C-alpha positions in Angstrom: 10.2 3.7 10.8 8.3 6.7 9.5 6.0 8.8 11.6 4.8 10.4 8.3 3.2 7.1 7.2 1.2 7.0 10.4 -0.1 10.5 10.4 -3.9 10.5 10.3 -4.2 6.9 11.2 -7.5 5.2 11.7 -10.1 7.2 10.0 -12.4 6.0 7.3 -12.1 3.6 4.4 -12.3 -0.1 4.7 -11.7 0.1 8.4 -15.3 1.1 9.0 -16.7 -0.7 6.0 -18.1 2.5 4.4 -16.0 2.4 1.3 -16.6 -1.3 0.6 -20.3 -0.8 -0.1 -19.5 1.8 -2.8 -17.3 -0.6 -4.9 -19.0 -3.1 -7.3 -17.5 -6.6 -7.1 -16.8 -6.2 -10.9 -14.5 -3.3 -10.2 -12.3 -5.5 -7.9 -9.1 -7.3 -9.1 -8.3 -10.5 -7.4 -4.6 -11.1 -6.9 -3.1 -14.4 -5.8 -0.4 -13.5 -3.2 0.6 -17.0 -2.3 -0.7 -20.6 -2.9 -4.5 -20.4 -2.5 -4.4 -16.9 -0.9 -6.1 -14.0 -2.7 -6.4 -10.3 -2.0 -9.0 -8.2 -3.7 -8.2 -4.6 -4.7 -10.3 -2.0 -6.4 -8.9 -0.9 -9.8 -10.2 2.7 -10.0 -7.1 4.8 -9.5 -9.3 7.9 -9.4 -10.6 7.0 -6.0 -9.5 5.7 -2.6 -8.5 2.0 -2.8 -10.7 -0.7 -1.3 -9.0 -3.9 -0.2 -10.3 -7.3 1.0 -7.7 -9.3 3.0 -8.5 -13.0 3.5 -8.5 -14.7 6.9 -5.5 -16.8 5.8 -1.8 -17.1 6.3 0.1 -14.0 5.0 2.8 -14.6 2.4 6.3 -15.0 3.9 8.2 -12.5 1.8 7.7 -9.2 0.1 5.0 -9.4 -2.6 4.3 -6.7 -5.3 1.7 -6.8 -8.1 0.5 -4.0 -10.4 -3.3 -4.1 -10.3 -3.3 -1.3 -12.8 -0.2 -0.9 -15.0 1.2 2.5 -15.6 3.7 3.6 -18.3 7.0 5.3 -18.8 10.3 4.8 -17.0 10.5 2.4 -14.1 11.4 3.8 -10.6 14.9 3.0 -9.6 17.1 3.6 -6.5 17.7 7.3 -5.9 14.5 8.4 -7.6 11.8 10.6 -5.9 8.5 8.8 -6.2 5.2 10.6 -5.3 2.3 8.3 -4.4 -1.2 8.1 -3.0 -1.6 5.2 -0.6 -3.7 3.2 1.8 -2.3 0.8 4.4 -4.1 -2.1 6.0 -3.3 -4.7 8.6 -3.2 -8.3 7.3 -4.6 -9.7 10.6 -7.9 -7.9 10.5 -8.0 -6.0 7.2 -8.4 -2.7 8.9 -7.0 0.5 7.4 -4.4 2.1 9.6 -3.4 5.0 7.4 -4.1 6.6 4.0 -3.0 9.7 2.1 -6.6 9.8 1.0 -7.5 10.8 4.6 -5.5 14.0 4.1 -7.2 15.4 1.0 -5.4 12.9 -1.3 -2.2 14.8 -0.8 0.7 12.9 -2.5 3.4 11.5 -0.3 7.0 11.5 -1.6 9.4 8.6 -1.1 12.9 9.9 -1.7 15.5 8.9 -2.3 14.0 5.5 -3.2 16.0 2.7 -1.8 17.1 4.6 1.3 14.1 6.9 2.0 13.1 7.3 5.6 10.2 4.9 5.3 9.9 1.2 6.1 12.1 -1.0 4.0 9.2 -2.7 2.4 8.3 0.6 0.7 11.9 1.2 -0.5 12.0 -2.3 -2.0 8.4 -2.5 -3.1 8.4 0.6 -5.2 11.4 -0.3 -7.3 10.2 -0.9 -10.9 6.9 1.0 -10.4 5.7 3.3 -13.2 3.6 6.4 -13.2 -0.1 5.4 -13.2 0.5 2.1 -11.4 -1.8 0.9 -8.7 0.6 -1.4 -6.9 -0.4 -3.9 -4.3 2.5 -4.3 -1.8 2.3 -7.0 0.9 5.1 -6.4 3.4 6.3 -9.0 6.0 7.0 -7.8 9.5 10.8 -7.8 9.1 10.5 -5.2 6.3 7.8 -3.2 8.1 7.6 -2.4 11.8 8.8 -5.7 13.2 8.3 -6.9 16.7 7.7 -3.4 18.1 4.7 -2.5 15.9 3.8 1.2 15.5 1.6 4.0 16.7 -0.8 1.7 18.6 -2.5 0.8 15.2 0.0 -1.7 13.9 0.6 -4.7 16.2 3.8 -6.6 16.8 4.9 -8.8 13.8 2.1 -7.5 11.6 2.1 -8.1 7.9 1.1 -4.9 6.1 -0.9 -4.5 2.9 -0.5 -1.3 1.0 -2.2 -0.1 -2.2 0.0 2.5 -3.7 -0.9 4.7 -6.7 2.2 6.2 -8.4 1.6 9.9 -9.2 5.0 10.9 -10.4 8.6 9.9 -10.6 11.2 12.6 -10.3 8.4 15.2 -10.8 7.3 13.6 -14.0 3.6 12.6 -14.1 
């Protein structure tokens, strides 16, 4: 578990609906995360992500998809990956944390694969490239499990993260 990922929880974004009104439906990418289940994600990597989570069964396993594809070498175990991110609860679509709430200050995941973050991040960022906007849907067993976290993530919650890869090993 990482307290860093929970710093600044709760404020702004899709949680209060304010960001959703500023994104045109044409700027949203629709991603099928499981049979008949789609998540919409804004594609503008220059601004805070907006996500629409359906009222449907969450996928059973880890799911990753590059909404925007970056370039360059792929992140591998042991790398230092700097990201911007926003995290949402699957159950209600509410944002629980975002680096964007702290002045869009990049967050470093290092060393990838064994970084002190939830396992879904360590697994879900493998293969990412600089410039990616990656959707990562994390099942409870790779997130905060039965205990939940910080009063904003309930027990056995599936997590939805939109992660923008800023740099890998300091290279942007």
